[in-house]
C-alpha positions as CSV (number, residue, x, y, z in Angstrom):
1,X,43.3,60.1,47.4
2,X,42.9,61.8,50.7
3,X,45.9,63.2,52.6
4,X,45.6,62.3,56.3
5,X,46.6,65.0,58.7
6,X,49.5,64.4,61.0
7,X,48.1,63.4,64.4
8,X,51.4,62.8,66.2
9,X,52.8,65.9,67.8
10,X,56.3,64.4,67.9
11,X,56.2,64.1,64.1
12,X,55.1,67.7,63.7
13,X,57.8,68.9,66.2
14,X,60.4,66.9,64.2
15,X,59.4,68.5,60.9
16,X,59.4,71.9,62.5
17,X,62.9,71.4,63.9
18,X,64.1,70.1,60.5
19,X,62.6,73.2,58.8
20,X,64.2,75.6,61.2
21,X,67.6,73.8,60.8
22,X,67.3,74.0,57.0
23,X,66.7,77.8,57.2
24,X,69.7,78.2,59.5
25,X,71.8,76.2,57.0
26,X,70.7,78.4,54.2
27,X,71.5,81.5,56.3
28,X,75.0,80.2,57.0
29,X,75.5,79.5,53.3
30,X,74.4,83.0,52.5
31,X,76.8,84.5,55.0
32,X,79.7,82.5,53.6
33,X,78.8,83.5,50.1
34,X,78.6,87.2,51.1
35,X,82.1,86.9,52.6
36,X,83.6,85.3,49.5
37,X,81.9,87.6,47.1
38,X,79.9,85.0,45.2
39,X,76.7,86.9,44.6
40,X,74.8,84.2,42.6
41,X,75.0,81.6,45.4
42,X,74.0,84.3,47.9
43,X,70.9,85.2,45.9
44,X,70.0,81.5,45.6
45,X,70.3,81.0,49.3
46,X,68.3,84.1,50.0
47,X,65.6,82.8,47.6
48,X,65.5,79.5,49.5
49,X,65.2,81.3,52.9
50,X,62.4,83.6,51.8
51,X,60.4,82.2,48.9
52,X,60.3,78.5,49.6
53,X,58.7,78.8,53.1
54,X,56.2,81.3,51.7
55,X,55.3,79.0,48.8
56,X,54.8,76.0,51.1
57,X,52.6,78.1,53.4
58,X,50.5,79.3,50.4
59,X,50.2,75.7,49.0
60,X,48.9,74.5,52.4
61,X,46.4,77.4,52.7
62,X,45.0,76.8,49.2
63,X,44.7,73.1,49.9
64,X,42.8,73.8,53.1
65,X,40.5,76.2,51.3
66,X,39.8,73.8,48.4
67,X,39.3,70.7,50.7
68,X,37.5,72.3,53.6
69,X,34.2,70.4,52.9
70,X,35.8,66.9,52.5
71,X,34.6,65.6,55.9
72,X,31.0,66.6,55.3
73,X,30.1,63.4,53.5
74,X,30.9,59.8,54.3
75,X,33.8,58.0,52.6
76,X,31.4,55.8,50.5
77,X,30.8,58.7,48.1
78,X,27.1,59.1,48.8
79,X,25.8,62.4,49.9
80,X,23.2,62.5,52.8
81,X,20.4,63.5,50.3
82,X,20.8,60.4,48.2
83,X,19.0,57.3,49.5
């Protein structure tokens, strides 16, 4: 199964805005938790703000590195050397 890249810039922009909004929500939750003194919720929110975007970035980079030669051969599964 091949994952097709997103070609529509509006979809990418929408996903980027949703990601930024999610980070802002987690920061607000973290600020509320700091004000109320609930340290466990603050640490969970901090984890979501820092670790989740880094993990997603790493997964995307590894996927790109592993699948960088996918477009070299046609979709019928034959390499150019086989005839």
